[in-house]
C-alpha positions as CSV (number, residue, x, y, z in Angstrom):
1,M,88.5,76.2,134.6
2,T,87.4,73.1,136.0
3,D,85.1,70.5,134.5
4,T,82.0,70.5,136.1
5,I,80.7,66.8,137.5
6,L,77.1,66.1,137.1
7,P,75.9,65.1,140.9
8,F,72.5,63.7,139.5
9,G,70.6,61.9,137.2
10,R,71.6,59.6,134.3
11,H,75.0,61.2,133.7
12,R,75.8,61.0,137.0
13,G,79.5,61.6,138.2
14,E,80.3,62.2,134.1
15,P,82.1,66.1,132.9
16,L,79.3,67.9,131.7
17,K,81.1,68.6,128.6
18,G,80.5,65.1,127.7
19,V,77.0,65.0,127.6
20,S,74.6,65.4,124.5
21,D,72.7,68.4,123.5
22,G,69.7,67.4,123.8
23,Y,70.2,66.6,127.5
24,L,72.5,70.1,127.9
25,F,69.3,72.0,126.7
26,W,67.3,70.6,129.0
27,L,69.7,71.3,132.1
28,S,70.0,74.3,130.5
29,E,66.1,75.0,130.8
30,R,66.7,74.0,135.0
31,G,65.1,70.7,134.3
32,K,61.8,72.4,132.9
33,S,59.5,69.3,131.0
34,T,56.3,67.7,131.3
35,Y,56.1,64.1,132.7
36,Y,53.1,62.7,133.7
37,K,51.6,62.6,137.0
38,S,49.4,60.4,138.8
39,K,46.6,61.6,140.6
40,H,48.2,59.9,143.6
41,S,51.1,61.4,143.1
42,L,52.6,64.2,145.4
43,D,53.3,67.2,143.5
44,V,57.2,68.2,144.0
45,T,59.3,70.6,141.8
46,W,62.7,70.4,141.4
47,K,64.8,72.3,139.1
48,V,68.6,72.1,137.9
49,P,71.1,73.5,140.9
50,F,71.7,77.0,139.6
51,Y,75.5,76.8,139.1
52,I,74.9,73.3,136.6
53,W,72.2,76.0,134.6
54,E,74.8,78.2,134.7
55,E,77.4,75.8,133.3
56,A,75.3,74.0,131.0
57,R,74.6,77.3,129.6
58,K,78.2,78.4,128.6
59,E,79.4,75.2,127.4
60,A,76.2,75.3,124.5
61,E,77.5,78.4,123.8
62,R,81.0,77.2,123.7
63,R,79.7,74.5,121.3
64,G,78.4,77.0,119.1
65,Y,75.0,77.6,120.0
66,Y,72.7,80.5,120.8
67,K,69.8,81.1,122.4
68,I,66.4,82.7,120.8
69,G,63.8,82.9,122.4
70,T,63.2,79.1,123.9
71,R,64.7,77.2,121.6
72,W,68.8,76.9,120.8
73,E,70.0,77.5,117.4
74,L,73.6,76.5,115.8
75,K,75.5,79.9,115.1
């Protein structure tokens, strides 16, 4: 198994297993968040690529977390 390297964001170039739990959970939700949006901005939807989402979920499970509904819990 190879380490997945993040190609974007504040952790660009870092292995997935080195990021914080919070960022890992955000990735595992495919980047769903509410951001401030100006009425003059374009409405652009961007999601975390599927392979990163899948690896983030696997890494969270490897760390001992499991998903209950919409949140992650430590076993």
